[in-house]
N, C-alpha and C positions, 0 to 999 in steps of 0.2 A: 408512565414516567412523568414526574412533575416538571413544571417549567419554572424558570426564573426570569424575571424581566430585568434587562440591563439597558443602560443608556450609554451610548458611545459617541465620540466626537470624531468627525471625519473632515478632511479638507474638501474644498469645492470639487477638486479634480477627482477625488475618490468617490464622492457622491455622484458625479456625472458618470463615472465608470459603472457604478452599480446600476444606475438608471438605464444606461445603454445595454447592459447585460439583461435586464428585465425586459426592455423594449424589444430586444432581439429574440425573446421567447425562451431564454435559458433558465430563467427563474420567474416566479410569480410575484415575489416581493423581496424587500430588503432582508428580512429575517431569514428567508430561505437561502439567500446568497451567503449570508454570514454563517449560518449553520453548516452549509456545504464547505466553506473554507475551513471551519473548525474540524469537521469530519475528515477532510483530506489531510490536514495537518496531523491529526491523531493517527491516521493510517500510515502516513509517512514516518512518523516517529516509531510506530510499532515495527514497520519494515526495517528501519535502520537498526533497531535493537536486535531483530532476528538476524540481520546480516552480521552484526558485530558478534553475536553468539556463534554463528557458523564459522566466522574467521577464527574466533578463539578455539573452537573445537578443532578446526583444521590445524592450527599451529600446535595445539596440545597433542595432537595425534602423531606428530613427527613425520619423518619421511616414509614413503611407501616402497615396497618391493615391486609394485606393478610397473609394467612398461607403459609408455605413452600410448601405443596402439591399443593395449588392453583397456586403459582408462577411457580412450575415445569410444571403444566399442560399448562400454558400460554406459557412457553418456548417451550415445545414440540409441541404445536399447531403452533407456529411461525416457527418452523423448518420444518414443513410439507408444508408450503407455498413455491412455487418456487421462487427463487431469481429474483429480477427485478433490473433495474437501480435505481429506487427510493428506493428499499429495498433489497440491497444485503445481502447475508448471514452474520449474526452476526452484522449487522449495522441497526439501526432503529432511530426513532425520528428525521428524516429530516437532519441527518448529511450529509454534502457534501462529495461526493466521487469523486475523479478525474476520467474523462472518461477513462484514461489509465488503470484503475482498471479492465475494461471489455475487454481489448485487450488481445489476446492470447500472451503467453510468448514465 
């Protein structure tokens, strides 16, 4: 993957914050910190879109004939299954999850 050099302008307070994060050992340099912010923002945006799609699907599906206890049993049974890349915890119905979801933080 290629890289692009960017120049950004920060306030003194923002610069001090980044330096403090680096000094605390969370990042090795400014670029790593900025890339992490962008990656997290991208993941959050992807997650929001997946949530919106799930809400749309739920609304479009209409009411169910299932009882609350039946729904709860299905939820509990689903929670007992180990998470996989295809079915991570709390996400189902083929929603796309970014590979970075499975990377350690």
